[in-house]
C-alpha positions as protocol buffer text, in pm:
chain_id: "A"
residue {
  index: 1
  type: MET
  ca { x: -8222 y: -7075 z: -3465 }
}
residue {
  index: 2
  type: LYS
  ca { x: -8437 y: -7102 z: -3152 }
}
residue {
  index: 3
  type: GLU
  ca { x: -8294 y: -7446 z: -3083 }
}
residue {
  index: 4
  type: VAL
  ca { x: -7939 y: -7311 z: -3121 }
}
residue {
  index: 5
  type: GLU
  ca { x: -8009 y: -7026 z: -2880 }
}
residue {
  index: 6
  type: THR
  ca { x: -8158 y: -7267 z: -2624 }
}
residue {
  index: 7
  type: LEU
  ca { x: -7858 y: -7498 z: -2649 }
}
residue {
  index: 8
  type: CYS
  ca { x: -7612 y: -7207 z: -2610 }
}
residue {
  index: 9
  type: GLU
  ca { x: -7803 y: -7078 z: -2308 }
}
residue {
  index: 10
  type: GLU
  ca { x: -7790 y: -7418 z: -2140 }
}
residue {
  index: 11
  type: VAL
  ca { x: -7418 y: -7457 z: -2209 }
}
residue {
  index: 12
  type: ARG
  ca { x: -7355 y: -7104 z: -2082 }
}
residue {
  index: 13
  type: GLU
  ca { x: -7539 y: -7169 z: -1755 }
}
residue {
  index: 14
  type: LEU
  ca { x: -7379 y: -7510 z: -1706 }
}
residue {
  index: 15
  type: SER
  ca { x: -7022 y: -7387 z: -1737 }
}
residue {
  index: 16
  type: LEU
  ca { x: -7047 y: -7022 z: -1631 }
}
residue {
  index: 17
  type: GLY
  ca { x: -7356 y: -7000 z: -1412 }
}
residue {
  index: 18
  type: LYS
  ca { x: -7628 y: -6734 z: -1417 }
}
residue {
  index: 19
  type: SER
  ca { x: -7460 y: -6454 z: -1218 }
}
residue {
  index: 20
  type: GLY
  ca { x: -7297 y: -6283 z: -1516 }
}
residue {
  index: 21
  type: ARG
  ca { x: -6977 y: -6250 z: -1313 }
}
residue {
  index: 22
  type: VAL
  ca { x: -6645 y: -6426 z: -1342 }
}
residue {
  index: 23
  type: GLU
  ca { x: -6576 y: -6633 z: -1032 }
}
residue {
  index: 24
  type: ARG
  ca { x: -6312 y: -6479 z: -807 }
}
residue {
  index: 25
  type: LEU
  ca { x: -6064 y: -6676 z: -597 }
}
residue {
  index: 26
  type: GLU
  ca { x: -5896 y: -6494 z: -309 }
}
residue {
  index: 27
  type: SER
  ca { x: -5573 y: -6690 z: -349 }
}
residue {
  index: 28
  type: PRO
  ca { x: -5416 y: -6919 z: -609 }
}
residue {
  index: 29
  type: PRO
  ca { x: -5589 y: -7259 z: -637 }
}
residue {
  index: 30
  type: THR
  ca { x: -5422 y: -7593 z: -606 }
}
residue {
  index: 31
  type: PRO
  ca { x: -5339 y: -7752 z: -942 }
}
residue {
  index: 32
  type: LEU
  ca { x: -5612 y: -8014 z: -886 }
}
residue {
  index: 33
  type: ARG
  ca { x: -5880 y: -7757 z: -809 }
}
residue {
  index: 34
  type: PHE
  ca { x: -5778 y: -7539 z: -1103 }
}
residue {
  index: 35
  type: LEU
  ca { x: -5796 y: -7835 z: -1341 }
}
residue {
  index: 36
  type: ARG
  ca { x: -6120 y: -7977 z: -1204 }
}
residue {
  index: 37
  type: GLU
  ca { x: -6322 y: -7659 z: -1148 }
}
residue {
  index: 38
  type: PHE
  ca { x: -6204 y: -7431 z: -1428 }
}
residue {
  index: 39
  type: VAL
  ca { x: -5996 y: -7594 z: -1704 }
}
residue {
  index: 40
  type: SER
  ca { x: -6210 y: -7906 z: -1749 }
}
residue {
  index: 41
  type: PRO
  ca { x: -6548 y: -7725 z: -1754 }
}
residue {
  index: 42
  type: ASN
  ca { x: -6403 y: -7449 z: -1977 }
}
residue {
  index: 43
  type: LYS
  ca { x: -6470 y: -7181 z: -1716 }
}
residue {
  index: 44
  type: PRO
  ca { x: -6277 y: -6854 z: -1658 }
}
residue {
  index: 45
  type: CYS
  ca { x: -6173 y: -6734 z: -1316 }
}
residue {
  index: 46
  type: LEU
  ca { x: -6005 y: -6433 z: -1156 }
}
residue {
  index: 47
  type: ILE
  ca { x: -5736 y: -6503 z: -898 }
}
residue {
  index: 48
  type: SER
  ca { x: -5657 y: -6232 z: -643 }
}
residue {
  index: 49
  type: ASN
  ca { x: -5325 y: -6209 z: -457 }
}
residue {
  index: 50
  type: ALA
  ca { x: -5168 y: -6419 z: -731 }
}
residue {
  index: 51
  type: THR
  ca { x: -4847 y: -6227 z: -803 }
}
residue {
  index: 52
  type: LEU
  ca { x: -4791 y: -6008 z: -497 }
}
residue {
  index: 53
  type: HIS
  ca { x: -4451 y: -6175 z: -449 }
}
residue {
  index: 54
  type: TRP
  ca { x: -4326 y: -6060 z: -791 }
}
residue {
  index: 55
  type: PRO
  ca { x: -4069 y: -5775 z: -768 }
}
residue {
  index: 56
  type: ALA
  ca { x: -4232 y: -5634 z: -1083 }
}
residue {
  index: 57
  type: LEU
  ca { x: -4533 y: -5511 z: -887 }
}
residue {
  index: 58
  type: SER
  ca { x: -4321 y: -5253 z: -710 }
}
residue {
  index: 59
  type: SER
  ca { x: -4036 y: -5191 z: -953 }
}
residue {
  index: 60
  type: TRP
  ca { x: -4230 y: -5157 z: -1280 }
}
residue {
  index: 61
  type: SER
  ca { x: -4431 y: -4862 z: -1153 }
}
residue {
  index: 62
  type: ASP
  ca { x: -4105 y: -4666 z: -1154 }
}
residue {
  index: 63
  type: ASP
  ca { x: -4038 y: -4534 z: -1506 }
}
residue {
  index: 64
  type: ASP
  ca { x: -3675 y: -4468 z: -1419 }
}
residue {
  index: 65
  type: TYR
  ca { x: -3622 y: -4831 z: -1321 }
}
residue {
  index: 66
  type: LEU
  ca { x: -3762 y: -4954 z: -1652 }
}
residue {
  index: 67
  type: THR
  ca { x: -3566 y: -4711 z: -1867 }
}
residue {
  index: 68
  type: ARG
  ca { x: -3245 y: -4808 z: -1687 }
}
residue {
  index: 69
  type: ALA
  ca { x: -3310 y: -5180 z: -1715 }
}
residue {
  index: 70
  type: LEU
  ca { x: -3404 y: -5157 z: -2085 }
}
residue {
  index: 71
  type: SER
  ca { x: -3192 y: -4857 z: -2184 }
}
residue {
  index: 72
  type: ASN
  ca { x: -3028 y: -5035 z: -2478 }
}
residue {
  index: 73
  type: ASP
  ca { x: -3310 y: -5271 z: -2575 }
}
residue {
  index: 74
  type: VAL
  ca { x: -3501 y: -5228 z: -2899 }
}
residue {
  index: 75
  type: VAL
  ca { x: -3874 y: -5311 z: -2876 }
}
residue {
  index: 76
  type: SER
  ca { x: -4171 y: -5319 z: -3114 }
}
residue {
  index: 77
  type: LEU
  ca { x: -4417 y: -5032 z: -3080 }
}
residue {
  index: 78
  type: HIS
  ca { x: -4757 y: -5049 z: -3252 }
}
residue {
  index: 79
  type: LEU
  ca { x: -4906 y: -4720 z: -3373 }
}
residue {
  index: 80
  type: THR
  ca { x: -5263 y: -4636 z: -3475 }
}
residue {
  index: 81
  type: PRO
  ca { x: -5463 y: -4311 z: -3492 }
}
residue {
  index: 82
  type: ASN
  ca { x: -5710 y: -4427 z: -3226 }
}
residue {
  index: 83
  type: GLY
  ca { x: -5564 y: -4709 z: -3015 }
}
residue {
  index: 84
  type: ARG
  ca { x: -5751 y: -4979 z: -3208 }
}
residue {
  index: 85
  type: ALA
  ca { x: -5494 y: -5212 z: -3360 }
}
residue {
  index: 86
  type: ASP
  ca { x: -5607 y: -5527 z: -3543 }
}
residue {
  index: 87
  type: ALA
  ca { x: -5962 y: -5397 z: -3558 }
}
residue {
  index: 88
  type: LEU
  ca { x: -6234 y: -5296 z: -3805 }
}
residue {
  index: 89
  type: ILE
  ca { x: -6194 y: -4940 z: -3929 }
}
residue {
  index: 90
  type: PRO
  ca { x: -6428 y: -4740 z: -4161 }
}
residue {
  index: 91
  type: ALA
  ca { x: -6294 y: -4752 z: -4515 }
}
residue {
  index: 92
  type: PRO
  ca { x: -6238 y: -4441 z: -4727 }
}
residue {
  index: 93
  type: PRO
  ca { x: -6551 y: -4326 z: -4917 }
}
residue {
  index: 94
  type: ALA
  ca { x: -6435 y: -4455 z: -5257 }
}
residue {
  index: 95
  type: SER
  ca { x: -6371 y: -4809 z: -5131 }
}
residue {
  index: 96
  type: SER
  ca { x: -6579 y: -5106 z: -5237 }
}
residue {
  index: 97
  type: SER
  ca { x: -6606 y: -5222 z: -4874 }
}
residue {
  index: 98
  type: SER
  ca { x: -6741 y: -5016 z: -4585 }
}
residue {
  index: 99
  type: LEU
  ca { x: -6490 y: -5160 z: -4336 }
}
residue {
  index: 100
  type: PHE
  ca { x: -6125 y: -5266 z: -4342 }
}
residue {
  index: 101
  type: PHE
  ca { x: -5941 y: -5493 z: -4101 }
}
residue {
  index: 102
  type: ALA
  ca { x: -5656 y: -5260 z: -4006 }
}
residue {
  index: 103
  type: SER
  ca { x: -5317 y: -5367 z: -3871 }
}
residue {
  index: 104
  type: PRO
  ca { x: -5097 y: -5113 z: -3690 }
}
residue {
  index: 105
  type: TYR
  ca { x: -4780 y: -4951 z: -3809 }
}
residue {
  index: 106
  type: VAL
  ca { x: -4493 y: -5113 z: -3619 }
}
residue {
  index: 107
  type: ARG
  ca { x: -4179 y: -4921 z: -3527 }
}
residue {
  index: 108
  type: ARG
  ca { x: -3864 y: -5069 z: -3380 }
}
residue {
  index: 109
  type: LEU
  ca { x: -3705 y: -4827 z: -3135 }
}
residue {
  index: 110
  type: LEU
  ca { x: -3525 y: -4811 z: -2805 }
}
residue {
  index: 111
  type: PHE
  ca { x: -3746 y: -4882 z: -2505 }
}
residue {
  index: 112
  type: PRO
  ca { x: -3704 y: -4542 z: -2331 }
}
residue {
  index: 113
  type: GLU
  ca { x: -3843 y: -4367 z: -2640 }
}
residue {
  index: 114
  type: ALA
  ca { x: -4121 y: -4626 z: -2677 }
}
residue {
  index: 115
  type: LEU
  ca { x: -4228 y: -4576 z: -2315 }
}
residue {
  index: 116
  type: ARG
  ca { x: -4226 y: -4198 z: -2359 }
}
residue {
  index: 117
  type: LEU
  ca { x: -4458 y: -4225 z: -2660 }
}
residue {
  index: 118
  type: ILE
  ca { x: -4696 y: -4462 z: -2477 }
}
residue {
  index: 119
  type: LEU
  ca { x: -4724 y: -4240 z: -2171 }
}
residue {
  index: 120
  type: SER
  ca { x: -4761 y: -3918 z: -2372 }
}
residue {
  index: 121
  type: CYS
  ca { x: -5063 y: -4042 z: -2570 }
}
residue {
  index: 122
  type: GLY
  ca { x: -5384 y: -3861 z: -2486 }
}
residue {
  index: 123
  type: ASP
  ca { x: -5212 y: -3616 z: -2253 }
}
residue {
  index: 124
  type: GLY
  ca { x: -5461 y: -3346 z: -2349 }
}
residue {
  index: 125
  type: ASP
  ca { x: -5229 y: -3147 z: -2572 }
}
residue {
  index: 126
  type: GLU
  ca { x: -5458 y: -3041 z: -2856 }
}
residue {
  index: 127
  type: ASN
  ca { x: -5168 y: -2873 z: -3034 }
}
residue {
  index: 128
  type: SER
  ca { x: -4963 y: -3191 z: -3049 }
}
residue {
  index: 129
  type: SER
  ca { x: -4847 y: -3269 z: -3402 }
}
residue {
  index: 130
  type: SER
  ca { x: -4892 y: -3638 z: -3341 }
}
residue {
  index: 131
  type: ARG
  ca { x: -5238 y: -3792 z: -3337 }
}
residue {
  index: 132
  type: THR
  ca { x: -5106 y: -4146 z: -3293 }
}
residue {
  index: 133
  type: VAL
  ca { x: -5172 y: -4385 z: -3006 }
}
residue {
  index: 134
  type: ALA
  ca { x: -4875 y: -4601 z: -2911 }
}
residue {
  index: 135
  type: TYR
  ca { x: -4920 y: -4951 z: -2767 }
}
residue {
  index: 136
  type: ALA
  ca { x: -4649 y: -5211 z: -2707 }
}
residue {
  index: 137
  type: GLN
  ca { x: -4845 y: -5522 z: -2797 }
}
residue {
  index: 138
  type: GLN
  ca { x: -4601 y: -5746 z: -2978 }
}
residue {
  index: 139
  type: GLN
  ca { x: -4685 y: -6118 z: -2980 }
}
residue {
  index: 140
  type: ASN
  ca { x: -4467 y: -6424 z: -3041 }
}
residue {
  index: 141
  type: ASP
  ca { x: -4305 y: -6458 z: -2698 }
}
residue {
  index: 142
  type: CYS
  ca { x: -4192 y: -6095 z: -2689 }
}
residue {
  index: 143
  type: PHE
  ca { x: -4124 y: -6090 z: -2313 }
}
residue {
  index: 144
  type: ARG
  ca { x: -3852 y: -6351 z: -2344 }
}
residue {
  index: 145
  type: SER
  ca { x: -3701 y: -6184 z: -2650 }
}
residue {
  index: 146
  type: GLU
  ca { x: -3750 y: -5806 z: -2636 }
}
residue {
  index: 147
  type: TYR
  ca { x: -3784 y: -5766 z: -2257 }
}
residue {
  index: 148
  type: SER
  ca { x: -3553 y: -6040 z: -2130 }
}
residue {
  index: 149
  type: ALA
  ca { x: -3370 y: -5788 z: -1906 }
}
residue {
  index: 150
  type: LEU
  ca { x: -3684 y: -5789 z: -1687 }
}
residue {
  index: 151
  type: ALA
  ca { x: -3703 y: -6167 z: -1653 }
}
residue {
  index: 152
  type: ALA
  ca { x: -3593 y: -6172 z: -1290 }
}
residue {
  index: 153
  type: ASP
  ca { x: -3883 y: -5945 z: -1190 }
}
residue {
  index: 154
  type: CYS
  ca { x: -4151 y: -6214 z: -1229 }
}
residue {
  index: 155
  type: GLU
  ca { x: -4184 y: -6590 z: -1238 }
}
residue {
  index: 156
  type: SER
  ca { x: -4105 y: -6763 z: -1565 }
}
residue {
  index: 157
  type: HIS
  ca { x: -4432 y: -6955 z: -1535 }
}
residue {
  index: 158
  type: ILE
  ca { x: -4732 y: -6993 z: -1305 }
}
residue {
  index: 159
  type: PRO
  ca { x: -4653 y: -7314 z: -1108 }
}
residue {
  index: 160
  type: TRP
  ca { x: -5009 y: -7422 z: -1022 }
}
residue {
  index: 161
  type: ALA
  ca { x: -5124 y: -7366 z: -1382 }
}
residue {
  index: 162
  type: SER
  ca { x: -4824 y: -7539 z: -1535 }
}
residue {
  index: 163
  type: GLU
  ca { x: -4879 y: -7843 z: -1316 }
}
residue {
  index: 164
  type: ALA
  ca { x: -5250 y: -7856 z: -1392 }
}
residue {
  index: 165
  type: LEU
  ca { x: -5199 y: -7825 z: -1768 }
}
residue {
  index: 166
  type: GLY
  ca { x: -4894 y: -8048 z: -1778 }
}
residue {
  index: 167
  type: CYS
  ca { x: -4669 y: -7804 z: -1963 }
}
residue {
  index: 168
  type: LEU
  ca { x: -4476 y: -7478 z: -1939 }
}
residue {
  index: 169
  type: PRO
  ca { x: -4585 y: -7162 z: -2126 }
}
residue {
  index: 170
  type: GLU
  ca { x: -4534 y: -7178 z: -2499 }
}
residue {
  index: 171
  type: ALA
  ca { x: -4512 y: -6798 z: -2511 }
}
residue {
  index: 172
  type: VAL
  ca { x: -4492 y: -6511 z: -2265 }
}
residue {
  index: 173
  type: ASN
  ca { x: -4594 y: -6167 z: -2392 }
}
residue {
  index: 174
  type: LEU
  ca { x: -4569 y: -5827 z: -2228 }
}
residue {
  index: 175
  type: TRP
  ca { x: -4812 y: -5552 z: -2331 }
}
residue {
  index: 176
  type: ILE
  ca { x: -4773 y: -5191 z: -2224 }
}
residue {
  index: 177
  type: GLY
  ca { x: -5055 y: -4947 z: -2296 }
}
residue {
  index: 178
  type: ASN
  ca { x: -5249 y: -4645 z: -2176 }
}
residue {
  index: 179
  type: HIS
  ca { x: -5617 y: -4559 z: -2133 }
}
residue {
  index: 180
  type: LEU
  ca { x: -5664 y: -4536 z: -2511 }
}
residue {
  index: 181
  type: SER
  ca { x: -5547 y: -4894 z: -2574 }
}
residue {
  index: 182
  type: GLU
  ca { x: -5829 y: -5118 z: -2690 }
}
residue {
  index: 183
  type: THR
  ca { x: -5862 y: -5467 z: -2837 }
}
residue {
  index: 184
  type: SER
  ca { x: -6165 y: -5565 z: -3043 }
}
residue {
  index: 185
  type: PHE
  ca { x: -6360 y: -5890 z: -3000 }
}
residue {
  index: 186
  type: HIS
  ca { x: -6150 y: -6189 z: -3099 }
}
residue {
  index: 187
  type: LYS
  ca { x: -6067 y: -6538 z: -2978 }
}
residue {
  index: 188
  type: ASP
  ca { x: -5743 y: -6716 z: -2897 }
}
residue {
  index: 189
  type: HIS
  ca { x: -5694 y: -7087 z: -2961 }
}
residue {
  index: 190
  type: TYR
  ca { x: -5489 y: -7130 z: -2643 }
}
residue {
  index: 191
  type: GLU
  ca { x: -5553 y: -7128 z: -2272 }
}
residue {
  index: 192
  type: ASN
  ca { x: -5442 y: -6787 z: -2145 }
}
residue {
  index: 193
  type: LEU
  ca { x: -5332 y: -6643 z: -1813 }
}
residue {
  index: 194
  type: TYR
  ca { x: -5339 y: -6261 z: -1797 }
}
residue {
  index: 195
  type: ALA
  ca { x: -5138 y: -6107 z: -1514 }
}
residue {
  index: 196
  type: VAL
  ca { x: -5171 y: -5731 z: -1464 }
}
residue {
  index: 197
  type: VAL
  ca { x: -4860 y: -5577 z: -1310 }
}
residue {
  index: 198
  type: CYS
  ca { x: -4979 y: -5217 z: -1281 }
}
residue {
  index: 199
  type: GLY
  ca { x: -5286 y: -5030 z: -1399 }
}
residue {
  index: 200
  type: GLU
  ca { x: -5617 y: -5202 z: -1474 }
}
residue {
  index: 201
  type: LYS
  ca { x: -5758 y: -5393 z: -1769 }
}
residue {
  index: 202
  type: HIS
  ca { x: -6129 y: -5439 z: -1837 }
}
residue {
  index: 203
  type: PHE
  ca { x: -6245 y: -5755 z: -2016 }
}
residue {
  index: 204
  type: LEU
  ca { x: -6570 y: -5845 z: -2189 }
}
residue {
  index: 205
  type: LEU
  ca { x: -6601 y: -6223 z: -2221 }
}
residue {
  index: 206
  type: LEU
  ca { x: -6830 y: -6453 z: -2418 }
}
residue {
  index: 207
  type: PRO
  ca { x: -6816 y: -6834 z: -2419 }
}
residue {
  index: 208
  type: PRO
  ca { x: -6709 y: -7020 z: -2736 }
}
residue {
  index: 209
  type: THR
  ca { x: -7069 y: -7129 z: -2793 }
}
residue {
  index: 210
  type: ASP
  ca { x: -7163 y: -6766 z: -2869 }
}
residue {
  index: 211
  type: LEU
  ca { x: -6988 y: -6788 z: -3206 }
}
residue {
  index: 212
  type: HIS
  ca { x: -7315 y: -6726 z: -3391 }
}
residue {
  index: 213
  type: ARG
  ca { x: -7355 y: -6390 z: -3212 }
}
residue {
  index: 214
  type: MET
  ca { x: -7020 y: -6256 z: -3333 }
}
residue {
  index: 215
  type: TYR
  ca { x: -7119 y: -6221 z: -3700 }
}
residue {
  index: 216
  type: ILE
  ca { x: -6783 y: -6340 z: -3834 }
}
residue {
  index: 217
  type: ARG
  ca { x: -6732 y: -6194 z: -4182 }
}
residue {
  index: 218
  type: GLN
  ca { x: -6451 y: -6152 z: -4432 }
}
residue {
  index: 219
  type: TYR
  ca { x: -6298 y: -5803 z: -4442 }
}
residue {
  index: 220
  type: PRO
  ca { x: -6030 y: -5658 z: -4671 }
}
residue {
  index: 221
  type: ALA
  ca { x: -5695 y: -5644 z: -4493 }
}
residue {
  index: 222
  type: ALA
  ca { x: -5524 y: -5308 z: -4463 }
}
residue {
  index: 223
  type: HIS
  ca { x: -5233 y: -5163 z: -4271 }
}
residue {
  index: 224
  type: TYR
  ca { x: -5115 y: -4825 z: -4149 }
}
residue {
  index: 225
  type: THR
  ca { x: -4808 y: -4662 z: -4300 }
}
residue {
  index: 226
  type: PHE
  ca { x: -4621 y: -4364 z: -4158 }
}
residue {
  index: 227
  type: SER
  ca { x: -4532 y: -4051 z: -4355 }
}
residue {
  index: 228
  type: GLN
  ca { x: -4206 y: -3888 z: -4247 }
}
residue {
  index: 229
  type: ASP
  ca { x: -4314 y: -3568 z: -4422 }
}
residue {
  index: 230
  type: THR
  ca { x: -4650 y: -3517 z: -4249 }
}
residue {
  index: 231
  type: GLY
  ca { x: -4593 y: -3724 z: -3934 }
}
residue {
  index: 232
  type: GLU
  ca { x: -4931 y: -3890 z: -3989 }
}
residue {
  index: 233
  type: LEU
  ca { x: -5055 y: -4244 z: -4036 }
}
residue {
  index: 234
  type: LYS
  ca { x: -5226 y: -4348 z: -4358 }
}
residue {
  index: 235
  type: LEU
  ca { x: -5439 y: -4658 z: -4415 }
}
residue {
  index: 236
  type: GLU
  ca { x: -5350 y: -4868 z: -4720 }
}
residue {
  index: 237
  type: LEU
  ca { x: -5494 y: -5193 z: -4852 }
}
residue {
  index: 238
  type: ASP
  ca { x: -5263 y: -5494 z: -4844 }
}
residue {
  index: 239
  type: ASN
  ca { x: -5107 y: -5583 z: -5178 }
}
residue {
  index: 240
  type: PRO
  ca { x: -5165 y: -5854 z: -5285 }
}
residue {
  index: 241
  type: ALA
  ca { x: -5520 y: -5831 z: -5157 }
}
residue {
  index: 242
  type: ARG
  ca { x: -5628 y: -6064 z: -4880 }
}
residue {
  index: 243
  type: TYR
  ca { x: -5929 y: -6102 z: -4651 }
}
residue {
  index: 244
  type: VAL
  ca { x: -5944 y: -6158 z: -4276 }
}
residue {
  index: 245
  type: PRO
  ca { x: -6235 y: -6327 z: -4094 }
}
residue {
  index: 246
  type: TRP
  ca { x: -6323 y: -6103 z: -3799 }
}
residue {
  index: 247
  type: CYS
  ca { x: -6598 y: -6031 z: -3546 }
}
residue {
  index: 248
  type: SER
  ca { x: -6831 y: -5761 z: -3679 }
}
residue {
  index: 249
  type: VAL
  ca { x: -6965 y: -5658 z: -3338 }
}
residue {
  index: 250
  type: ASP
  ca { x: -6843 y: -5340 z: -3171 }
}
residue {
  index: 251
  type: PRO
  ca { x: -6914 y: -5382 z: -2796 }
}
residue {
  index: 252
  type: TYR
  ca { x: -6883 y: -5006 z: -2740 }
}
residue {
  index: 253
  type: PRO
  ca { x: -7079 y: -4834 z: -3019 }
}
residue {
  index: 254
  type: SER
  ca { x: -7111 y: -4458 z: -3013 }
}
residue {
  index: 255
  type: PRO
  ca { x: -7454 y: -4306 z: -2933 }
}
residue {
  index: 256
  type: ASP
  ca { x: -7484 y: -4209 z: -3300 }
}
residue {
  index: 257
  type: THR
  ca { x: -7436 y: -4565 z: -3425 }
}
residue {
  index: 258
  type: LYS
  ca { x: -7590 y: -4774 z: -3148 }
}
residue {
  index: 259
  type: ASP
  ca { x: -7937 y: -4806 z: -3306 }
}
residue {
  index: 260
  type: ALA
  ca { x: -7789 y: -4909 z: -3641 }
}
residue {
  index: 261
  type: GLU
  ca { x: -7554 y: -5158 z: -3473 }
}
residue {
  index: 262
  type: THR
  ca { x: -7840 y: -5309 z: -3273 }
}
residue {
  index: 263
  type: SER
  ca { x: -8047 y: -5351 z: -3588 }
}
residue {
  index: 264
  type: GLN
  ca { x: -7758 y: -5502 z: -3783 }
}
residue {
  index: 265
  type: PHE
  ca { x: -7639 y: -5742 z: -3508 }
}
residue {
  index: 266
  type: PRO
  ca { x: -7948 y: -5831 z: -3302 }
}
residue {
  index: 267
  type: LEU
  ca { x: -7819 y: -6165 z: -3176 }
}
residue {
  index: 268
  type: TYR
  ca { x: -7543 y: -5987 z: -2986 }
}
residue {
  index: 269
  type: TYR
  ca { x: -7721 y: -5676 z: -2861 }
}
residue {
  index: 270
  type: ASN
  ca { x: -8050 y: -5847 z: -2777 }
}
residue {
  index: 271
  type: GLY
  ca { x: -7890 y: -6158 z: -2628 }
}
residue {
  index: 272
  type: PRO
  ca { x: -7724 y: -6230 z: -2294 }
}
residue {
  index: 273
  type: LYS
  ca { x: -7479 y: -5967 z: -2177 }
}
residue {
  index: 274
  type: PRO
  ca { x: -7107 y: -6048 z: -2190 }
}
residue {
  index: 275
  type: PHE
  ca { x: -6935 y: -6141 z: -1868 }
}
residue {
  index: 276
  type: GLU
  ca { x: -6739 y: -5841 z: -1741 }
}
residue {
  index: 277
  type: CYS
  ca { x: -6420 y: -5850 z: -1543 }
}
residue {
  index: 278
  type: THR
  ca { x: -6168 y: -5586 z: -1435 }
}
residue {
  index: 279
  type: VAL
  ca { x: -5821 y: -5722 z: -1362 }
}
residue {
  index: 280
  type: LYS
  ca { x: -5604 y: -5516 z: -1128 }
}
residue {
  index: 281
  type: ALA
  ca { x: -5239 y: -5528 z: -1031 }
}
residue {
  index: 282
  type: GLY
  ca { x: -5151 y: -5851 z: -853 }
}
residue {
  index: 283
  type: GLU
  ca { x: -5439 y: -6045 z: -1011 }
}
residue {
  index: 284
  type: ILE
  ca { x: -5448 y: -6313 z: -1280 }
}
residue {
  index: 285
  type: LEU
  ca { x: -5736 y: -6387 z: -1516 }
}
residue {
  index: 286
  type: TYR
  ca { x: -5759 y: -6739 z: -1652 }
}
residue {
  index: 287
  type: LEU
  ca { x: -5935 y: -6745 z: -1987 }
}
residue {
  index: 288
  type: GLN
  ca { x: -6027 y: -7068 z: -2158 }
}
residue {
  index: 289
  type: ALA
  ca { x: -5936 y: -7146 z: -2517 }
}
residue {
  index: 290
  type: ALA
  ca { x: -6168 y: -7023 z: -2794 }
}
residue {
  index: 291
  type: ALA
  ca { x: -6355 y: -6777 z: -2570 }
}
residue {
  index: 292
  type: TYR
  ca { x: -6431 y: -6439 z: -2723 }
}
residue {
  index: 293
  type: LEU
  ca { x: -6281 y: -6136 z: -2550 }
}
residue {
  index: 294
  type: SER
  ca { x: -6260 y: -5762 z: -2587 }
}
residue {
  index: 295
  type: LEU
  ca { x: -6022 y: -5551 z: -2378 }
}
residue {
  index: 296
  type: GLN
  ca { x: -6003 y: -5190 z: -2267 }
}
residue {
  index: 297
  type: GLN
  ca { x: -5718 y: -5032 z: -2074 }
}
residue {
  index: 298
  type: ILE
  ca { x: -5854 y: -4832 z: -1779 }
}
residue {
  index: 299
  type: SER
  ca { x: -5522 y: -4678 z: -1680 }
}
residue {
  index: 300
  type: ALA
  ca { x: -5167 y: -4697 z: -1807 }
}
residue {
  index: 301
  type: GLY
  ca { x: -5014 y: -5028 z: -1715 }
}
residue {
  index: 302
  type: PHE
  ca { x: -4844 y: -5355 z: -1795 }
}
residue {
  index: 303
  type: LYS
  ca { x: -4999 y: -5692 z: -1868 }
}
residue {
  index: 304
  type: LEU
  ca { x: -4826 y: -6026 z: -1904 }
}
residue {
  index: 305
  type: GLY
  ca { x: -5003 y: -6286 z: -2115 }
}
residue {
  index: 306
  type: LYS
  ca { x: -4893 y: -6645 z: -2075 }
}
residue {
  index: 307
  type: PRO
  ca { x: -5047 y: -6908 z: -2303 }
}
residue {
  index: 308
  type: PRO
  ca { x: -4961 y: -7215 z: -2095 }
}
residue {
  index: 309
  type: GLY
  ca { x: -5070 y: -7496 z: -2320 }
}
residue {
  index: 310
  type: ASP
  ca { x: -5124 y: -7625 z: -2670 }
}
residue {
  index: 311
  type: LEU
  ca { x: -5493 y: -7706 z: -2639 }
}
residue {
  index: 312
  type: VAL
  ca { x: -5619 y: -7596 z: -2980 }
}
residue {
  index: 313
  type: PHE
  ca { x: -5991 y: -7591 z: -3054 }
}
residue {
  index: 314
  type: PRO
  ca { x: -6134 y: -7586 z: -3408 }
}
């Protein structure tokens, strides 16, 4: 194991450096620079002033504009009790496993109602009958299907990235969340460009070589269902039963569980810290394929994710 740790440390320093920070560019790079300095060495970067020319940066902060533009459009809204969709959740006491991999309950509804539910989450109303957190986080090219009425508000692709990678985006996704929206550690098999339109998104990043620190294990798959009678979400195991390989590490353990988590997953907690990066409106984060990432929404906002290539890593 010592040899593996030494190798991972050397790879980490070679491609990412020792600063612990994601390199920031003050303006979009040329395609050649982007390819040579970031794509080829498998290195993330944060590009400032990347989308200031998009009309979305000014128009999407206006709720009235969005509800008018999407007044008749049906979108997918993901609901959980805590804002953690596609994440590990404590199983009920009688279960054979201590953790389930929980998928959200997905509702299809008109965008104005979806936006209202997203913005009303965590508004401090303790008497609210709903304890659900709403997050529009549909995948599968949802921007070009569910939100096509907003297409003119931003570029269809990122020109310097498309030229460097030699292809247009395979999918463009729009995610709308609030400060309770959270994504657990996972990896994507594609190069990704994350453009924040409004609000802020905080990323924790680990290079692909830190696979051994993620403690990938098989967890029973479950999903939330919604009761019309009680207005509450209930967790149910998938039937037929299936298992999902997922990262066991929680990067934000509670004070009550931190000691136990550190003891159970020492390679993560006692190893090098993740790279941290906060992406703000007008900025783009390039994230290499197979890197591990965890996301937290700092404030309500919109994020476009554009996987620009088909570079799949095993």
